[in-house]
N, C-alpha and C positions, 0 to 999 in steps of 0.2 A: 628793701634794697632793690633798686631798679635793675632790669635785665637788659643787657646789650643785645640789640637785634641788628642784623645785617642782611640786606637784600643783595643777592648776587645772581649772575646768570652765566651760563656757558652756551653760546650760540642761541640765545633766546630761551633756553630751558631755565626758568628762574625759580629760585627758592628763597625762603626766609630762614635765616640761621639764628638760633639763640645761643649765645656764648654762656655756657653754664660751668666753665672751668673753675671759676672762683665764686660761683653763686649757687648755693644749695637750696634754692627755692623749691617748694613742693608744688607740683602741678597736679591738680585734682583730676583733670581729664585731658590728656594729651591729644586723644583722637578728636575731641570736640574743638580743642584749641587749633589743631591743624586745619580743620574745616573753616573755622572763624577767620584765622589770619590769612588763609589762602584765597578767600573770597575777593574777587577783583573789584567788587562794588562797595562792599561793607567792611573789608579788611585791608591788609597791606597788598594782597594780591600775589599769587605765585602758583607754581605747580606742586608745591608741598612745603612741609616744615621739617627742618633739620635741627636736632639738638647736638651741641658739641660739649662733651663731658671730659673732665680731666682724668688722666690715668697715671700710674707710676711710671717714671722715666727710666730707660735703660738703653745701653749701647749708644750708637750714634744717631739713631732715628728718634725723632720726637713722637710721642704716642698720645693719641686721643681717641675717644669713643664717639661714634656717630650713631644717632638714632634717627631713622628716616621715615617720614610719614607722607603719604600721598595727599592730594587735595581733598579726597573723600574721607580722610581720617584713617585709612588702613595703613598698616606698617609694612615697609618694604625691606627686603633683605640687603639690597645694595642699590647704588645709583652712580653711574660714572660721572655725571655732571656734578652731583653733590660732592663726590669725593674730590674732584679737581678744585671746586670752589672752596671747600673747607681747607684743603691743603694750602691753597694760596693765601687764605685768610690767616692761617696759623703761621705760615712763612713770614708774612708781614708783621705778625704779632710777636713772634719769638725769634725771628731771624734764623730759622732752621730750614735748610733746603731739602732735608730728607725726613719724611714724615710717614709713620705707620698709622693708618686709620682702621679702627676695629669696628666691624659691622656684623650683622647677623650671619652674613655669608663668609666671615673670616676676616683676616687681616689683609688690608690692601696697602701695598707699598707705593708711596708717591715721591716723585722727585721734581724739583723746580729748577728750571734753567734760568739763572739770574740775568743772562744776556737777552734772552728772548721773552722771558716771563711765561714761557709755555710750561704747562704742568703735565707730567706723564704719570700714569698710574697703571700698575699691573693688575688687570681685572680678574686674573685667575684663569683656570682651565675652562675652555669651552667644551661642553658636552653635546654632541649631536645625538639626539635621541632616535628620531625616525622621520621618514617622509609620511605624510598623512593627508587624507582628504576628508573634510567635514562637510556636512550638509547644513546650510544656514538659509532659512527662509526659502527653501526650494532650490538654492544655488549651491553647486559644489565648489568648495574652496580648497585648492591644493597648496600645501605649504610644508615647511620643515620645522619640527619641534626641536628647539635648542635651549640649553640652560647654561647660564654663566653667572650662577648665584641667584638669578631670577629667571622666570620662564619667558621665552619668546617664540612666537609663531612667525617664521620668515617666509614671505611670499614673493616670488618673482612675478611681477605683474604681467610680463609678456607670456610667461608660462601659463598663468591663470587665463589669459585671453585665448591662448591656443587651446587649452583644455576645454574651454566653453565652446569654442568654434567647432572642434572636432566632435564633441559630444552631441552638438546640435546638428551638424552637417553630415555626420557619419562619413567624413572625408578620408582620403588616402594620405599616407605619410608624405608622398611626393608633392602634395599640394602645399606643404608648409611654407616653402619659399614664396609661392605665389601669394599666400595669405599675408606674409610679412611685407611683400612689395605693394600690394593693393590696399592694405589696411583691413580692419575688421570691425564690423558692427556688433561687438560682443561686450560682455560684462567686464569692466575694468575696476579692480578693487580700489585703485587710487581715487576713484570718483565716488566711492561709497559714502553714504551719509552716516551721521553719528549713530543713529539707532541701529544700523546694520553692523557697524564696528562693535557696538556694545554687545550685540548678540554673539559675535565671534569671541570677544573677551570672556563672556560668561558661558560659553559652550561647554557641555558636559564632558567633552574630551579633555578639558583643562580643569582638573579638580581645584586648583588654586588660582583659577583665572589665568589670563596670559596677556603679555604685551604683543602687539602686532607690528611687524616691520614689513613695509611694502617696498621692494626694490623696483624702481621705476625705469631704470635705463640699463638694458642688457643688450650687448651686441652679440647676436646669436649666430654661431656658425653651424656645425652639424648638430642636429637635434634628434634625440631618440625619445619618441613619445610613448614607447611601449614599456619602458622600465625605468624607475627612478634611479639616479637623478635624471631629469629630463633634459637639462641644459648641459651640454658638454662642448668642448672644443672651441670656445669663444676666443676672440683675438687675445693672444697671450700678452700683448703689450698693454691691454686695458688695465689700468690700475686705479680706477675711480668708480664710485657708485653714487647714485642719488637714491635717497630713501624718504618715504613718508611714514610718519610715526603715530601710532596709537598706544598710549601708555596705560597700563592697568591701573585703575584708580584715579586717573587724571584726564583721560581722553586724548584728543589731538594735542601734540606739543611740538615745539619748534626744534627740539633736539633730544637725544637720548643716548648717553654714552655706552651703556651696556647693549642697547639695540644696535648701535653702530658696529660694535664688536661682533655681535651675533650675525649681523648681515654680512660683514666683511669676511667672517670665517666661512659662512656657507658659500659665498662667491669664490673664495680661495679654494674651497674643496671641490665645488661643482664646475666652476668655470676655469679653474687652474690659473687664477690671477697671481700676480706677484704677491709676496707676503707683506709688502708695504702698500697699503690701500688708502687713498684719500676718499673720505666719505662726505658727500655733500648732503647736508641736512637742510630743512626749510629755513633754519636760522643761521646757517654758517657752515663751516667745515671743520673736521677733525681728522687726525691720522690714526690709523690702526695698523699695528705691526703684529703679525702672527709669528710667535717664536717657535723654536724647534719642539718644545714640550707642549705645544698647542695652547699655551696661555696667550692672552692678548694684551698688548700694551697700548693704551689709549692716551693720546696727547692732543693738546689744544690750549688756546687761551681762554681766560675767563675775565669777567668784569664785575667790579663792585658798583652797585647802583647807589646805595646810601647806607649809612649807619645811623642808628637812633637808640633811644632807651625806652623801654616799656615799663610802666608801673605794674607792680605785682597784681593789683586787682584786675588788670586787663588780661592777665594770663590764666585766669581761672573762670572761664565763662560759665554762666548759670543757665 
């Protein structure tokens, strides 16, 4: 029996979905299959592979299980983009606007707005673990360890540049504003090559590896470089962020839902932004709302690229 395959993306973060709700095909090596199908030259191409499996139904929410695999074959606990795409696919298939998706990091509740076709998902509680500085190839990288079902290392690029400047110049705090005004010839993580980002992802400080979110636009007011958090007192009217993304197991991607939440949460905490934050990603924009219980609601549109069917022999690579 052929398997239905759907390619979808949210803000350019694209995945291949296999609908296994009514197909009980045995997959001999899902990890190798994820690598094969995600290949952009010899496969369908995508940032990973998602399996949609049927579950018993109860209450008003439609229930399905998601198994999420990165393009390198590793399994992920959660993925905001995959959740939104899967929810929209199931909405079209079953005409259900309320959907529970079961992942390794728990049940994620999704809602579809039929008027705007925007999908919102409660990504769960954001856990801020600690501020930390790691040494990578002789360069100190300052960031914040955050977990939202999967690990993120959130870096404020302006803070990284300031840290490098003052560590090299041995400058005074009063010089910060001059530095901001005249510019800096310092290391900017947003310009870092793939090999350097890979070293951060695999740094020993992150036992399970990490995603890396680089916040590239910060309007900085008063800054305290002596004690974390370094960035405080920014314009309270600021309600948007730009981020660059490195995903664990996939590399640079155009969007990352959980990363958008992790970044928005840290900006909310450190910069005192509104709890409704528009996050600009390389591939588009999403909205993140930080609720009173410190869970994050992620919302945005998704797009279906195509649907097809795959023969069983193509799904068991040798």
